[in-house]
C-alpha positions in Angstrom: -25.4 11.0 -43.9 -24.2 9.5 -40.6 -26.5 7.6 -38.2 -26.2 10.4 -35.7 -27.3 13.0 -38.3 -30.2 10.7 -39.2 -31.2 10.6 -35.5 -31.0 14.4 -35.2 -33.2 14.8 -38.4 -35.7 12.3 -36.9 -35.8 14.1 -33.6 -36.1 17.5 -35.3 -39.0 16.2 -37.4 -40.8 14.9 -34.3 -40.5 18.3 -32.6 -41.3 20.4 -35.7 -43.4 18.3 -38.1 -44.3 21.3 -40.3 -40.6 22.2 -41.0 -38.4 20.3 -43.3 -35.1 19.3 -41.8 -32.2 19.6 -44.2 -28.7 18.2 -43.8 -27.5 21.8 -43.9 -29.4 22.5 -40.7 -27.3 19.8 -39.0 -24.0 21.3 -40.1 -24.7 24.9 -39.4 -26.7 26.5 -36.6 -28.4 29.0 -38.9 -32.1 28.4 -39.2 -32.1 25.4 -36.7 -32.7 26.5 -33.1 -32.6 23.0 -31.8 -29.1 22.4 -33.3 -27.8 25.7 -32.0 -29.1 24.8 -28.6 -27.5 21.3 -28.8 -24.2 22.7 -29.9 -24.2 25.2 -27.1 -24.9 22.4 -24.6 -22.1 20.3 -26.1 -19.7 23.2 -25.8 -20.7 23.8 -22.2 -20.3 20.0 -21.5 -16.8 20.0 -23.1 -15.9 23.0 -20.9 -17.3 21.2 -17.8 -15.5 17.9 -18.6 -12.2 19.7 -19.3 -12.5 21.7 -16.0 -13.5 18.5 -14.1 -10.5 16.6 -15.7 -8.1 19.4 -14.7 -9.6 19.4 -11.2 -9.2 15.6 -11.0 -5.6 15.9 -12.1 -4.9 18.5 -9.4 -6.6 16.4 -6.8 -4.4 13.5 -7.9 -1.3 15.7 -7.5 -2.5 16.8 -4.1 -3.2 13.2 -3.1 0.4 12.1 -4.2 1.9 15.0 -2.2 -0.3 14.1 0.8 0.6 10.4 0.5 4.3 11.3 0.4 3.9 13.3 3.6 1.9 10.5 5.2 4.5 8.0 4.2 7.2 10.1 5.8 5.1 10.5 9.0 4.3 6.7 9.0 8.0 5.9 8.6 8.7 8.2 11.5 6.0 6.6 13.6 7.4 3.1 12.7 10.8 4.2 13.7 9.5 5.5 17.0 7.6 2.3 17.6 10.6 0.2 16.6 12.9 2.2 18.8 10.5 1.7 21.7 10.3 -2.0 21.1 14.1 -2.3 20.6 14.7 -0.4 23.8 12.5 -2.8 25.6 14.2 -5.8 24.0 17.6 -4.4 25.1 16.3 -4.0 28.7 15.4 -7.6 28.8 18.8 -8.6 27.3 20.5 -6.6 30.0 18.5 -8.5 32.6 19.5 -11.8 31.0 23.2 -10.6 31.1 22.9 -9.7 34.8 21.3 -13.1 35.5 23.9 -15.1 33.5 26.8 -13.1 35.1 25.4 -13.9 38.5 24.7 -17.6 37.8 27.5 -18.5 35.5 30.1 -15.8 35.9 29.8 -14.6 32.2 27.3 -13.4 29.6 26.4 -15.0 26.3 28.5 -14.1 23.3 26.8 -13.0 20.1 27.4 -16.5 18.7 25.7 -18.1 21.7 22.9 -15.6 21.4 22.5 -16.5 17.7 22.4 -20.2 18.6 19.6 -19.5 21.1 17.7 -17.6 18.4 18.1 -20.6 16.1 16.5 -22.7 18.8 13.6 -20.2 19.0 13.1 -20.4 15.2 13.0 -24.2 15.5 10.3 -23.9 18.2 8.4 -21.5 16.0 8.5 -24.0 13.1 7.1 -26.7 15.4 4.3 -24.4 16.6 3.4 -23.4 13.0 3.2 -27.1 12.1 0.9 -27.6 15.1 -1.3 -24.7 13.9 -1.5 -26.3 10.5 -2.5 -29.7 12.0 0.8 -31.5 11.1 1.9 -31.9 14.6 0.6 -32.0 18.2 1.9 -29.3 20.5 0.5 -27.7 23.6 -0.1 -24.0 23.8 -1.9 -23.2 20.6 -2.0 -19.6 19.3 -0.8 -18.2 22.6 2.4 -20.3 22.3 2.8 -19.3 18.7 2.5 -15.6 19.6 5.0 -16.1 22.4 7.5 -17.7 20.1 7.1 -15.0 17.4 7.8 -12.4 20.1 10.9 -14.4 21.2 12.2 -14.4 17.6 11.5 -10.7 17.2 13.3 -10.0 20.5 16.3 -11.9 19.2 16.3 -10.1 15.9 16.1 -6.7 17.6 19.0 -7.6 20.0 21.1 -8.9 17.2 20.5 -5.7 15.1 21.6 -3.7 18.1 24.7 -5.9 18.7 25.8 -5.4 15.1 24.8 -1.8 15.0 22.2 -2.3 12.2 19.5 0.4 11.7 16.7 -2.2 11.4 14.0 0.3 10.3 16.2 1.6 7.4 17.2 -1.9 6.4 13.6 -3.2 6.6 12.5 -0.3 4.3 15.4 -0.8 1.9 14.8 -4.6 1.7 11.0 -4.2 1.2 11.7 -1.6 -1.6 14.0 -4.1 -3.3 11.5 -6.9 -3.0 8.7 -4.8 -4.3 10.8 -3.7 -7.3 11.8 -7.3 -8.1 8.3 -8.7 -7.7 6.7 -6.0 -9.8 9.4 -6.5 -12.5 8.5 -10.2 -12.6 4.8 -9.5 -12.7 5.2 -7.1 -15.6 7.5 -9.5 -17.4 5.1 -12.5 -16.9 
């Protein structure tokens, strides 16, 4: 006799002290109304659990479909935002070109622009060091934000100059990084 059956016998004896509980009563519902009721409740519970599980699985499918739709919409929004930011960056580059043409008689080449970007990255590195307490530089977070924006501006202009779809390349690169990192985590 299992421990569970012993519990049912004890429970049955408590409810019906004048009736003898036999092991047969626990294996068949005949002659044992408590067991028949319990088995009915168990069957109802299994049905409810099965239905709930199926509903949860359908909700999961629905969430995945919704998430895919949201991902596409977010990607579209990111593209729109990036397009807006890149358009603004190109407006400023055109102003610089006009100024350089007027002052120097020529505009910067892509190589010169890249050298300017390299200088901005160097300035950014100094500001990060200052934020971390390794260097003294004026400007604080405001200067750091300005330099990050300068670097972003240069990346956006270079992407345009070389006809790179930055949003698509960003997503592709992030997907590659995600896959590589997850593979390393799973292999570790």
